[in-house]
C-alpha positions in Angstrom: 130.1 117.3 100.3 128.2 115.2 102.8 128.4 111.4 102.6 127.1 110.0 99.3 123.4 109.1 99.4 121.2 107.1 97.1 118.2 109.3 96.2 115.5 107.6 94.1 113.5 109.7 91.6 109.9 108.7 92.5 109.4 105.5 94.6 105.8 104.7 95.7 104.7 105.9 99.2 103.2 102.7 100.6 102.7 102.0 104.3 101.7 99.0 106.3 98.1 100.3 106.2 97.9 99.9 102.4 99.6 96.4 102.7 97.0 95.3 105.3 94.2 96.7 103.2 95.3 94.6 100.2 95.7 91.5 102.5 92.1 92.0 103.7 90.9 92.0 100.1 93.0 88.9 99.3 91.4 87.1 102.2 87.9 88.2 101.3 87.7 86.0 98.2 86.6 89.1 96.1 89.6 90.5 94.1 88.2 92.1 90.9 85.9 95.1 90.5 83.6 95.2 93.5 82.7 97.1 96.6 86.1 98.6 97.2 86.2 100.0 93.7 82.7 101.5 94.0 83.6 103.1 97.3 86.8 104.6 95.8 84.8 106.0 92.9 82.4 107.7 95.4 85.2 109.2 97.5 87.1 110.5 94.5 84.0 112.1 93.0 83.3 113.8 96.4 86.9 115.0 96.7 87.1 116.7 93.3 83.5 117.9 93.3 82.6 116.0 90.1 79.3 114.7 89.0 80.6 111.1 88.8 83.7 108.9 88.7 84.7 105.7 87.0 87.8 104.0 88.2 89.8 102.2 85.5 93.2 100.6 85.0 95.0 103.7 83.8 94.7 107.4 82.9 95.3 106.2 79.3 92.1 104.1 79.5 90.3 107.0 81.0 91.2 109.4 78.2 90.3 106.8 75.6 87.0 105.9 77.2 86.1 109.6 77.2 86.8 109.9 73.5 84.7 106.7 72.8 81.9 108.0 75.0 81.8 111.2 73.0 81.8 109.3 69.7 85.2 110.5 68.5 86.5 108.4 65.6 87.6 108.3 62.0 87.1 111.6 60.2 87.3 113.6 63.5 90.2 115.7 64.8 91.5 116.1 68.3 93.9 118.8 69.4 96.8 117.9 71.8 99.9 119.8 73.0 103.2 118.7 71.6 104.7 118.9 75.1 103.4 115.9 76.8 103.8 112.1 77.3 102.6 109.9 74.5 99.4 108.7 76.3 97.8 112.1 75.7 98.1 111.6 72.0 98.2 107.9 71.5 94.5 107.6 72.6 93.5 109.8 69.6 95.2 107.3 67.3 93.5 104.4 69.1 90.1 105.7 68.3 91.0 106.3 64.7 90.8 110.1 64.8 93.3 112.6 63.3 95.9 113.9 65.8 96.4 117.6 65.6 99.5 118.7 67.6 99.9 122.4 68.7 102.8 124.1 70.4 102.9 125.3 74.0 102.9 129.0 74.6 106.3 130.8 74.6 108.1 130.2 77.9 105.3 127.9 79.1 104.7 124.2 79.6 101.0 124.7 78.9 99.1 124.5 75.6 99.1 127.7 73.5 95.5 128.9 73.7 95.8 131.0 70.6 97.2 128.0 68.7 94.2 125.9 69.9 91.8 128.5 68.5 93.6 128.6 65.2 93.6 124.8 64.9 89.8 124.3 65.4 88.0 123.2 62.2 84.6 121.6 61.4 86.2 118.3 62.1 87.5 119.1 65.6 85.7 117.1 68.3 87.9 117.6 71.3 90.9 119.3 72.9 93.0 117.4 75.3 94.8 119.8 77.7 97.6 118.7 80.0 98.0 119.7 83.6 101.8 119.2 83.7 103.3 118.7 87.1 99.8 119.1 88.6 99.6 122.8 87.5 96.2 123.3 85.9 95.7 125.1 82.6 93.2 127.9 82.1 90.0 125.9 81.4 87.9 129.0 81.4 89.8 130.1 78.4 89.5 126.8 76.6 85.7 126.8 77.3 85.5 130.3 76.0 87.3 129.2 72.8 85.0 126.2 72.4 81.9 128.5 72.7 83.3 131.0 70.3 83.9 128.2 67.7 80.6 126.4 68.3 79.3 127.4 64.9 81.9 125.1 63.3 80.9 122.1 65.5 78.9 119.4 63.7 77.4 117.0 66.3 77.1 113.4 65.3 75.4 111.8 68.3 73.1 112.7 71.2 76.0 113.5 73.6 77.6 115.8 71.1 74.2 117.4 70.6 74.0 118.0 74.3 77.4 119.7 74.3 76.8 121.7 71.1 80.6 122.3 71.0 83.9 120.5 71.2 84.7 118.6 74.3 87.4 119.9 76.7 89.2 116.8 78.1 91.8 117.2 80.8 94.8 115.0 81.0 95.3 115.6 84.7 97.3 112.5 85.2 99.5 114.6 87.5 96.7 116.7 88.9 94.6 115.0 91.6 94.1 117.6 94.4 95.1 120.6 92.3 92.8 123.7 92.1 92.5 126.9 90.2 90.3 129.9 90.8 88.6 128.1 93.6 87.7 125.0 91.6 89.3 121.6 91.8 90.8 119.6 89.0 87.8 117.6 88.1 85.2 120.4 88.0 86.8 122.6 85.3 87.1 120.4 82.2 84.1 118.5 80.8 86.0 115.2 81.5 89.1 114.8 83.6 91.5 111.8 83.6 93.8 110.9 86.5 96.6 108.5 86.8 97.3 106.3 89.9 100.5 104.8 88.5 103.2 103.9 91.0 105.1 107.1 90.5 102.1 109.4 91.0 101.2 111.3 94.2 98.3 109.0 94.7 98.8 105.4 93.7 96.9 102.1 93.3 100.0 100.5 91.7 98.5 100.9 88.3 95.2 102.6 87.8 93.3 105.7 87.0 90.0 107.4 87.0 87.7 109.5 84.7 85.5 112.1 86.3 83.0 114.5 84.7 81.0 117.7 85.2 77.2 117.8 85.1 76.0 117.9 81.5 72.7 119.6 80.9 70.1 117.1 79.6 72.3 114.1 80.3 71.8 111.6 83.2 75.1 111.1 85.0 74.1 107.6 85.8 73.8 106.9 82.1 77.4 108.2 81.6 78.6 105.8 84.3 76.7 102.9 82.8 78.2 103.5 79.4 81.7 103.7 80.9 81.2 100.4 82.7 80.2 98.8 79.4 83.3 100.3 77.7 85.7 99.0 80.4 84.1 95.5 80.8 83.8 94.0 77.3 80.4 95.6 76.7 78.9 93.2 79.3 75.6 94.3 80.7 76.3 93.1 84.2 79.6 93.2 86.1 80.9 90.2 88.0 79.5 91.5 91.3 76.0 91.8 89.9 76.2 88.3 88.4 76.8 86.8 91.8 73.2 87.7 93.0 70.9 84.7 93.2 69.7 83.7 89.8 71.3 86.6 88.1 73.9 84.8 86.0 72.5 85.9 82.6 74.0 88.9 80.9 74.3 90.4 77.4 77.2 91.8 75.4 75.9 95.0 73.9 79.0 95.8 71.9 82.5 94.3 71.4 84.2 96.8 73.8 87.4 96.8 76.0 88.8 95.4 79.2 90.3 98.2 81.4 88.5 98.0 84.8 90.0 98.6 88.2 90.2 95.7 90.7 89.3 95.8 94.4 93.0 95.0 95.1 94.0 98.3 93.5 91.0 100.2 95.0 92.0 99.0 98.5 95.3 100.7 98.2 93.5 103.8 96.9 91.1 104.0 99.8 94.0 104.2 102.2 95.8 106.7 100.0 92.6 108.9 100.1 92.9 109.0 103.9 96.5 109.9 103.7 96.3 112.3 100.8 96.1 115.7 102.6 99.3 114.8 104.4 100.9 113.7 101.2 100.1 117.0 99.5 101.4 119.0 102.5 104.7 117.1 102.5 105.2 117.7 98.8 104.6 121.4 99.3 107.2 121.4 102.1 109.8 119.8 99.8 109.0 122.3 97.0 109.7 125.2 99.4 113.0 123.6 100.5 114.1 123.3 96.8 113.0 126.8 95.9 114.9 128.3 98.7 117.9 126.2 98.2 118.1 127.1 94.5 117.9 130.8 95.1 121.5 131.5 93.9 121.4 129.2 90.9 120.9 130.3 87.3 117.7 128.4 86.9 114.0 128.9 86.3 111.5 126.8 88.3 107.8 126.1 87.9 105.6 127.9 90.4 103.2 125.5 92.1 101.2 127.8 94.4 99.9 131.4 93.8 101.1 132.3 97.3 104.5 130.4 97.0 107.1 132.4 98.8 109.2 134.6 96.5 112.4 133.3 98.0 114.4 132.9 94.8 117.4 135.2 94.4 118.6 137.3 91.5 120.0 134.2 89.7 116.8 132.2 89.7 113.3 132.8 88.4 109.9 131.4 89.2 107.8 130.6 86.1 104.2 131.2 86.9 102.9 128.8 84.3 99.5 128.4 86.0 98.7 132.1 85.3 99.5 131.8 81.6 99.2 135.0 79.6 98.4 137.1 82.7 95.1 135.7 83.9 96.4 135.8 87.5 94.1 133.2 88.9 94.8 131.9 92.4 96.0 128.3 92.1 97.5 125.4 93.9 99.1 122.4 92.1 99.3 118.9 93.3 103.1 119.3 93.6 103.8 116.3 91.4 107.0 117.3 89.7 109.8 119.9 90.4 110.7 121.2 87.0 113.9 123.2 86.6 115.2 124.9 83.5 118.9 125.7 83.2 118.8 129.2 81.8 120.7 129.8 78.6 121.9 126.1 78.4 121.2 123.4 75.8 120.4 119.7 75.9 124.0 118.6 75.9 124.7 120.7 79.0 121.5 119.4 80.7 122.5 115.8 80.0 125.9 116.4 81.6 124.1 117.6 84.8 121.9 114.6 84.8 125.0 112.3 84.5 126.9 114.1 87.2 124.0 113.9 89.6 123.6 110.2 88.9 127.2 109.6 89.7 126.6 111.4 93.0 123.6 109.1 93.7 120.7 111.3 92.7 118.2 110.1 90.1 116.7 112.9 88.0 114.5 112.9 84.9 113.2 115.1 82.0 109.5 116.1 81.5 108.9 115.8 78.7 110.6 114.9 75.5 108.2 116.6 73.0 106.2 114.1 70.9 107.6 115.2 67.5 111.1 114.0 68.7 109.8 110.4 69.0 109.8 108.0 66.1 106.1 107.2 66.3 105.1 110.8 65.8 107.8 111.5 63.2 106.3 108.6 61.3 102.9 110.4 61.5 104.5 113.4 59.8 105.2 115.7 62.7 108.5 117.7 62.9 109.9 119.4 65.9 110.7 122.4 63.7 107.0 123.2 63.9 107.0 123.3 67.7 109.9 125.7 68.7 108.4 126.6 72.1 108.1 122.9 73.1 111.6 122.3 72.1 112.9 125.3 74.0 111.2 124.1 77.2 112.6 120.6 76.8 116.2 121.4 75.7 117.3 122.6 79.2 114.7 121.0 81.5 115.7 118.8 84.4 113.3 117.3 86.9 114.5 116.9 90.5 113.3 114.1 92.8 110.0 115.0 94.5 108.2 112.4 96.5 107.0 111.8 100.1 109.6 109.2 100.8 112.2 112.0 100.5 113.7 113.1 103.8 114.7 116.7 104.6 118.4 115.5 104.7 118.0 113.9 101.2 116.3 117.1 99.8 119.3 119.1 101.0 121.6 116.6 99.5 119.8 116.9 96.1 120.4 120.7 96.2 124.0 120.2 97.2 124.6 117.8 94.3 122.8 120.0 91.8 125.0 123.0 92.8 128.1 120.8 92.6 127.1 119.6 89.1 126.6 123.2 88.0 130.0 124.3 89.3 131.7 121.3 87.7 130.2 122.3 84.3 130.8 126.0 84.2 
């Protein structure tokens, strides 16, 4: 084996340009939500072809604000896949609605569309789908299901009346820059939430955004205004507007929340937007290195691109999760995570591989531990026994380092360590 390296799992890709952009904001005297944030909102909306964008302090806040905007609350139900991070589900609890977990499809990381259809009741107000690793789910199918079930939908406010059906909300925390069937993440679901956390492809340190499609009969500017109220205490003017001459006075229209993005964060994001095409290309290059390098390993890897080279050997398989159930759409993920399943192995074996790789200097991870395995969701009455497909995906999954600070030499070292760990645990 080559000389031992120290390969981190997902460090942020920050250059001197981002650092200088933050310094410029710090010197400007304007740190909180202001012109940088508004410019980033404009650029994100244009990039994902959405009707509007609101930048917030996290994807979690974006998801929760979408539920509040739609009027989801006590007495309502929201459907979420069991195979996800807690943020996808905790927001349902935050607004007081009933969390309805459904399994993923067999052999898939994506929500089971048939299970969604079966779970919809008169109380269902939304489905939160998860674009795991940046690979988009089939939103056409979810919309078709929502339309087919619209007779059950009981609207309780004007926005729900405008929809006339349940809301399709995308947890695309991983998915900025992904596309499916010629449409970007951001123009498929009704509302789409992104994360700009430090470990994401695109970062503002912390941060996130909510974007939305055009809604017939609803003014996009009105949606944006309501989101600004939600994220700024229900205050009728933001801090920038209050600085105008004689414009100090404001109103609090409701006791809302505090989850706005700052200009310090947005300054980082504006530089990241300029660099993002290169970031996505580098991630694709690393994915191809991994896929080729694992060709003789007994693994299954998630396919990130419909035209991804079929370079895996007999031992390995590519899981085309983006074409769930044979839809066959063209797709391109954001390349956020490299998910590997150890065919025929269990969680104990997977954990040995993780430990061995750590001892060789390579940090790995698992995405995700299904929600019913966590104490919080056990306490809500969920049992992993009811989600066998989610458990099967989790039990032998290992996520390899995938980030743009990774060198070619380090990527090859990761492959070498992975193969060594497999040999050591035969």
